[in-house]
N, C-alpha and C positions, 0 to 999 in steps of 0.2 A: 504494500498501500502505500503510495505518494503522500506523507504525511502532509510535505508542505502544500501540495495541493490543493487537499483536503483543508487545511486549516489556514488557509492566504486571505489579506483580509476581503472580505467581499464588499465591491464599491458601486456606487451609482453611476451613470454618465456623469450627472454635473457636478460629480464630487469628482472623478477622474480628470475631469476636464481642468478641475482647482485644483488640483494635487499637479497637475503638469505645469498652470501656471496661464494659461488657456484663456483668459478674461474674455474676451471673443466668442468664443464656444460655450463657456458661460452662461452669456448672455443668450446666443441663441436658443440654447436649450431653454432657457427660462421660458424666453417668449414663445416655443412650440408647446409649452404644456409640461415640460418634464419637472418635477418636485425638486426644490433646493434644500427639502427638509430629509429626506431618506436616507439614514443612520447605517452603517455598517457593521457588524457585527462585533467590532470594539465600542461602538455606540458613536462613532466620529458620523458627521456632516459634512456636505460640501465645504461649511464654513472653518470649522475644523481643519480641513485638508488646506485649504488658504491660510489658515492663520499659523499651521504648522511648518508647510514649507514657504511662506514667505513672498505670497503673492498678492502683493497689496492693491492689485488692479483687481485680484477674482475678488477679494475680501470686501472692496469699495460696489461691487456689483451686486453682490449678495446681502451687502446690507441696505441696499436701496431697493433691493427687490424684496426682504422683508417687510420693511418700511410699508413699502405700497398695499402689503396687505397687514397692516394695522398689527404687526408683530414683532417689529424689529428689534425692543425689549428682549421678548421673551426668544428670540430667534440667538441675539447675542449670548445670551450666555444659556446657553444650552449644554449640556451636562455629555460625558462620555458613560462611559458604564463605571470609570474609576474619577468621576464627578470632576476632571478635568474640562473646562471654560474654554472657548476659545485665545481668551485673553493669555489664561495660564502658560497654553500651547506656544503664543507669540513670544509672551515674557522670557519662555524655558530656550527659544530660539534665537532670543535678541534681534527680534522684526522691531524696530523703534517706532517705523513708519505706519504698522501695523498695530504695536498698541496702541497708539495715539489714535490712531484709526475707531478701534473698536472703543476707547475711554469717552471718544466723544460721542460716539454710539450707544450709549448708557450701560455697559461692559460695567459687572461690578468687580471694583478694583479691589477688595476683602475677601471674593470666595475664594474656599480652600475645597482642594480633591480629596480623595478621604483618608488620606497620610495626613493631613491637617496642612498641607504645604499650600501657600498662598500663592497668587502671579510676582509678587515681592523677591519671596522665599527663590522660586526657580528661576528669577532674573540675578538674584545674589550668587546662587550656586554653580550658574554658568560663565558669573564674571563680566556681564554687560551692566556699565558701568552706568549708560544714557539712559536706559531702559530703566533704571532702578531709582535715577532721579526724577525721571517722569515718572512713575509709581508714586513715590514717596509725595511728590508735588502734585498729585490727584488724590491722595488723602489714604492715600494705603500705612495700612497700620503697622507700624515699627517696631511697637515693643513687644508687641502681642507672640503666645507662642507661636510658632508656624511652621512644627514637626511634630512626630508622633513622642519625639525624646524631649520635647520642652524648649529645644535651642530656638532660640529668635534668629533674624536675617544676621546679627551682629556676628553671633559664634560660627554663623554658616559662612560667611565672609573670612573670617582669623581663618577657621580650619582650612577653608581654600587659601588662605595664602594673596585674597582680590586686594592687594594696596590701596587701590584708586578707593574703593568701596568703600573699605575701612574709613578709609580718610574723609569718603564724604558721611559715612553713616555715625562718625564720633560726634557730628555737629548736630545731632538729631534725633539721638538714639539712647538708651538706655544704659551706659557703660559697664553697670553691674550687675547686669540682668543675670539669672540663676536657672537652668531648666531642671528637671528632674533630681537631680543630686547636686543641686546646689552649687555646676560649676558655671565658673565667668566667661566671655568671650576670650579675656586674657589668657583666661586657666590652661583654653583650648589652645590659643595662640602658644601657648609655653607648652606643649603636652606635643602639638604634630611640627615642632621646628618654626614654626611662623615667627623669626627675631622683626623683621620689619612689620608684621601685624601689631607684634606684641609693644615694641618701642611704640606705635600711636596710639593703642590704649593706656602705654600706660601716662605717655606725654599729656594726654589728654585728661589725666586724671581714674582712671581706673585703677581700683585696690591691687597692690602687688600684692598683698602680704593675703590675699583672702583663703578662705578654706573649702573645698567640699564638704560632701554631708558625712566623710568619714574623714575631714581635719589634714586630706589632702592641702600644699599649698603648688600654686605656680613654679616653684624653685623648686621644690621635691619632684615635680613630675617631671619638667623637664633634665635632673639630675640623671634621674630614670630612664626615660627616651634617650639618654644622649647627646642633647640639643645644647654643647658648649655657649652659639653663641647668644639663644635664650638665658643663661643661667648669668653671661656673662652681664647680659642688656635689665637682667633683675636685679640682681646686686649691685649695679651702678646705681639705678630705682629707687635704692631701698631696703629691698628685698631683705627678711629675715633668714639667715641659713640656721639660725639657734629655736626656731618656734617650732615646737614638738606636731610633729605632725598624725599625729594617731592618741587613741584615749587614753593607751597605759603611758604617752610622754615615755618615750624610750626614742622614737623615731626621728632622725632629722634626713634632710638631704644628703648627708655625706653616707651615710647609710644604703641610698639611694645609690649614688656613684659605685661603691665600694662593692654592692652587691652585683651590679650588673656591668661592672668591670670598665668605666667610662675615665680612664688616668686622666685626662685634660681634665675635668671634671671633678674630678678626686680629691688631685693637686690641688685644683681652684678653692675649693669648699675649705681644704682642708687649715688654711689660710686666717679662717675666718671662723671657721667653729669653736666652740667652747671645746675644751678638753675634758669637762665634766663627766662625759657619755663615756673615757674610758673605761673609767675604775668606780665611775659612784653608784651604791648599790641602786636596787630597783632600773637604772638604765643598762643598756646594750652596747658594747663596746661593737664598731663599726668593722673591728677583727672577725665578729662572730660573721658579720654580714658580708663580707668576703670569703670566709671559710663557705659560710654554708651556701651561695654560689658559686664556690668550685673556682675563684680569681685567685688565681698566683700571684699575679702581677700586681692587684690591688692589694692583697694582703703585703707585699714587699714595700710596697708604695707606705703605707700604714706604720709599717714595723722601722723603718727606716726614716719615719717622722718622728719616730718615738711614742707611739703604741703600744703599749703592753703584751707578748706574747699568751700573756697568762686571763689577763683581762678579770671581770669580778665573774661570781656566778651568774648565769641567764636564766634567770625562772623566765620567761616571758616562754622562752625554747624548750625549758627542762636540759640545758646542756651545765655542767660544772666547770668546763671551760674550753673557748675553742677548738683545743687538740683533741678532745673529747667529740665536738661536733664535725671533726672531720668525717668521723664512719659512723655514727651512731643519730638514727635510727638505723636498722641495715640499707646497706647499699648495696645496687647494684650495679654499679659499672664497671668494667673490665679490669680498668686498672686499679679499680678499690679491691677488688676479690683477688687479682694477679699480681699485683704489686706494692709499693708502697709508695701512696700518694705523693704529691710532691707537696701538695699543700701539710702534710706531715714533717718531711725534711725542714721545711723552712720555717716551721713551727718550733721544730727541736733545736736547729741549729742557733734560734733567735733566740733559747733559753728557757724554752718553755716546761713548764713543771711537769713531769710523768707522776699523778697521782694513783696512790691504792688501788682504787677503784676501775683506773682505766685498763689495767690489765683485764680483772673480768669482762667490762665492757668490750675489749676485743674477741672473747669467746662467746658470747652475748647475743651477739650484730654479728658472729659467724664472719671474723677477719681476720682468725686466727694469725694470720702471718705477718700483722701490725704487731707484733709481741716483739718481733725482732728489733727494728729499730728502737724500742721501749727499755730492752730491756740491755741493749747495745749500748746505751748512752746512761741509764739510770741504775743498770742490776736487777735483779727481783727485788717486791716489795718486802716491805716487813712487819714484825708486830702483827695483828688482826688479820691485815690485808693478804700475808700468806696462806696458813687455812682457808678464808673467802676462795683464794683462785684454785687452790687444789680443789674444792667443791665444787665450783665452777666448770673443771674441768672434768671432772666427774659425770656432770649434769651434761657436757657437750662431747660425748665419747665420739661423736661423728666424726668429727674433725683430731684426733688425737696425731693422727700422723701429722699434723701441723704443727702443733702446739708443745708435743711432749718433745718432740728433741731441742726445739728451743728452750725450753723451760730446763731442760738437763743441761744442755751445752754451758746456761748461765749457772750452771750450778743449783737448782733444785735438786733433794735430795730423791732418787728413784723410790725408796720407801713409800713416801707417800701417797705413791700408786699404785700401791701394793696391795688392793682392795676389789671385793667381788664386785663393785659394781660395773671396772672397767676392765676383768676378767670376763665378766660376763657377757660384755655387747664389744670390747673390740676387734679390729681386724687380725689375723690374722699376722702381719706384716709389722702390726705394730706391738701384738705381744712378745713376737722374734725380737723385737728391738728392746723392749724394756726389759724382757727376762737376761737377756745378756748384760745389764749393769748389776744381775742380783746372782745370789747363792742358789741357781735352780732346782738344788737338792731339799733345798731348806726352805721354800716353802711353807709357808699356814696351811694345815689337814684342810681348811675350804674352799684354797686357791686350786691344790690339786687335786680338787674332787669337782670344780668347773672345769679345769681341761681335760681331765678325765675325760667327762661327760660330753663336753665339746670334741672333744677327737673321735667320741664314739658314735656322735651325729653328725660327722664331718662338717660342723663349724670353725673349726683349728684342724688345721695340717701342722700333723709333728712334724719337730725340726731334728734331724739324725745327730745336732750339736747337744742337745738334752738329754740322747741316753745315756750320755757318761759325767761322771762330776767335772765340775768346773776344773779347769788348769790349774797348779800352785802359781801360779803368779796371780791368776786373775783373784784366787783367795786373798794375797798378800795386798793385791791394792783396791780388794775391799774393804779389810783391817785398816788400811791407811787413811783410807776416805773416814772410815768411823772414828779416828784418832783426832783428825784435823776438820774432815767434815768437806761435804759437797761441794761449798762453794768456794773454799779455799782453791779446790782441786782444779775447778774449772778456771780460774786464775792463770794465765800465762808468766805472771811474773812471778808468783808463788812458789809453781814447781820451778821454775830457771832456775831456784836458788837452791833445792835440791841436791845435794853431793850423789847423786847419779848419772850415767849418760843421757846425753841425749834422746836417745831411742825410747828409753827407760821413762824418762817424765814425760813422752807422748802417752807412753802405754798407760801411765798414771792417769792421765785426763782421758780416756778412753778413747783415744784416738782412733784406733783398728778396729773402732765398735762402729765410731761415725761413717770411717772411710769404708767399712763394707755395705754401709746403708749408705753409700752414695752420698754424705750430710756433713760437707765442712762445717769448720767450724767458724760460727757468723767472726764478724769484725769491727771493729767501731762503724757508723754511720759515715766519715770520709770517708775510711779507708775503700769501704763497699762502692761509694759512690763513682770512683775516682777509679775505680776497676771493673765499673756496670754489673754487679752483680748482684742477681736478689736474692730473693728468699728460696731455701730449698726442700721439698717436701719428701718424706718417706713414699 
């Protein structure tokens, strides 16, 4: 089926002639008795066609014909199916002579379409300055709502960037009229980067610190959208960079610039923004905004300008520090799940504090590999945080292949994990790895029972290594570990002081186990970055 043919606009002979601008043919057809009032399937009659297509001569013929039938005003104001008048269509297309002719024929200058657009709004939208002036001088309502969203003509002119129309309207319109969201024309200009329109409005007296229903300001929206020119214009005209833009009184324009990575705007705002937002209770440091927006460059700028890498607790978002915000709630990006995010590296280099709870968060957020840079920088947590980390690990056995070697490398005593919960659920390779840090012939009866059952159920594959007692050398290093502690043996500096050959020093650090499982020991963050190494998994 040819849908174009089925749904093409049906059109009378008079309307077709008017569409093509053939005024003599229009006049001849009318004299022969053809109707000038037949509408097509859009509700368009010949006058709509003439008005829209710019045929001034046809328009005059049709108006005269309607007057001769004593129905001139009704015909001039006839409506299409969406309530558009000939005046609306002419104004939309910018046909000034036709607009004047229709107005002289008593066209309703304020008749609106179904979507509440007036002829004036249509002319503004199209950028037809002379038509706008003509309609205003003819009584068009400038300050009324001319659209479904509540925008005035001045809103639309600012949105479209029609500088000449804005320049004209500021002399006759309400500069601070608001739409349904309490947004002013100046706000619209800032949002869409119309700097010249913004300057005209501000210089004419429009409020530069107006706030929408959610308290956003023009400076905030310009910062969010990346319009540096508008930011500059607003600041030059007295816009307040320290006016809070939300009900919780923490969001400033600088936060928007940081979150969306608009570096030029961020640098401009930092010089005029009060630093109270950096650490003050109840506020939110823009460092959080940069982190949550994934903007590494923004973060680097903030840190370079003296903002702290730790900031304050962020109750608004539920984070204890910016470092936690880099991966919590659970991240989904490939970078966060497979590598060390650059945001984490930047914060750690800037001296961000690694709180004890962050270790648990890594496992809870299912990004256990992020333990690596934390352990490399600050080592294992202490105090109550250590048993909490052990318990969190036992609650997340599914990722033990990642976190277990990292914790053992950092010096955690493997005996913490000789528990039923891990032996019941861990994968074979994880159990094999852990057992090599123990005297596997001296496991508790409950653990031996679990291994026997799993072996019988074929959920754990027995390794020949565990058929024999541990070698004497292995038993000796277990005794040494019990005396000096696992954490001490994990430190290369301590082991290198022992009066034994280097090969035995490495043996005491279980390097042979890590090599057998293809797990090189971790190194400081700076050294790893220079080599390009990433975290290794079992």
